C-alpha positions in Angstrom: -8.6 -17.7 1.9 -8.1 -16.2 5.3 -10.0 -13.1 6.5 -6.8 -11.0 6.3 -6.2 -12.1 2.7 -9.8 -11.3 1.8 -9.4 -7.9 3.4 -6.1 -7.2 1.6 -7.6 -8.3 -1.7 -10.4 -5.8 -1.1 -7.8 -3.2 -0.4 -5.9 -4.1 -3.6 -9.1 -3.8 -5.6 -9.9 -0.5 -4.0 -6.5 0.9 -4.9 -6.9 -0.4 -8.5 -10.3 1.3 -8.7 -8.6 4.5 -7.4 -6.2 4.3 -10.4 -3.1 3.3 -8.4 -0.8 1.4 -10.7 1.1 -1.9 -10.2 -0.6 -2.7 -6.9 1.2 -5.5 -5.1 0.3 -6.8 -1.6 2.8 -9.1 0.1 2.4 -11.3 3.2 5.7 -10.5 5.0 4.9 -12.2 8.3 7.7 -14.8 7.8 10.3 -12.3 6.9 9.5 -9.1 8.8 9.1 -8.7 12.6 7.3 -5.4 12.6 4.5 -5.9 9.9 2.3 -8.6 8.5 1.5 -7.1 5.2 3.2 -4.7 2.7 1.0 -2.8 0.2 3.1 -1.3 -2.6 1.5 0.9 -5.3 2.5 3.7 -7.8 0.7 7.0 -7.9 0.5 9.1 -11.0 0.9 12.7 -9.7 0.9 14.7 -6.5 -2.8 15.4 -6.9 -3.5 11.7 -7.4 -1.4 10.9 -4.3 -3.5 13.4 -2.2 -6.7 11.8 -3.4 -5.4 8.3 -2.7 -4.5 9.4 0.9 -8.0 10.7 1.5 -9.6 7.7 0.0 -7.4 5.3 1.9 -8.4 7.1 5.1 -12.1 6.5 4.3 -11.4 2.9 3.3 -9.6 2.2 6.6 -12.3 3.9 8.6 -14.9 1.6 7.1 -12.9 -1.6 7.0 -10.2 -1.6 9.7 -9.9 -0.9 13.4 -6.8 1.2 13.2 -6.1 4.9 13.7 -5.5 6.5 10.4 -2.9 9.2 10.1 -3.0 11.7 7.2 0.4 13.1 6.3 0.7 16.7 7.6 2.7 17.9 4.6 0.8 19.3 1.6 3.3 17.7 -0.7 5.4 14.6 -0.2 8.5 13.5 -2.0 8.7 10.3 -4.0 7.7 7.7 -1.3 4.9 8.0 1.2 4.6 5.4 3.9 1.2 4.9 5.6 1.4 2.8 8.8 -1.7 0.9 9.8 -0.1 -1.2 12.5 0.3 -4.7 10.9 -0.2 -3.3 7.4 2.2 -0.8 5.9 1.4 0.9 2.7 4.1 2.2 0.4 3.0 4.8 -2.2 5.6 5.6 -4.8 6.2 7.8 -7.7 7.2 5.8 -10.8 10.9 6.7 -10.5 11.1 5.9 -6.8 9.4 2.6 -7.3 11.9 1.6 -10.0 14.8 2.8 -7.8 13.9 1.1 -4.5 12.3 -2.1 -6.0 10.8 -3.3 -2.7 9.3 -6.4 -4.3 12.9 -7.6 -4.9 13.9 -6.9 -1.4 10.9 -8.9 0.0 11.1 -11.6 -2.8 10.4 -14.5 -0.5 7.1 -13.0 0.7 3.9 -14.6 -0.5 2.0 -12.4 -3.0 -1.6 -11.8 -1.8 -2.7 -9.5 -4.6 -1.0 -8.1 -7.7 -1.9 -6.1 -10.8 1.8 -5.7 -11.7 2.6 -7.1 -15.1 
């Protein structure tokens, strides 16, 4: 397993421990020119999302050499995107996740980590 895959697996486990649902991490290097990895997860509520954002910021500070950017809004809509340069995190409400189905859009990508049944 490459260092990036190990790091992404650690991120997936972190999100799972933080109660994010259906965490999927995709290696999109062969199909996307602007990112290497997509992280897709479902949050449970606006409060849960706010907590995830804070915890992700702490995780990134400890594990990655990227500037973290907390959203400036107190409340976001159904889909929040966090850009960590080569890694892009998509945090969805359940309804938005079902509607956009990003995993189907990037179906040729290699799955690095998944808790989705």
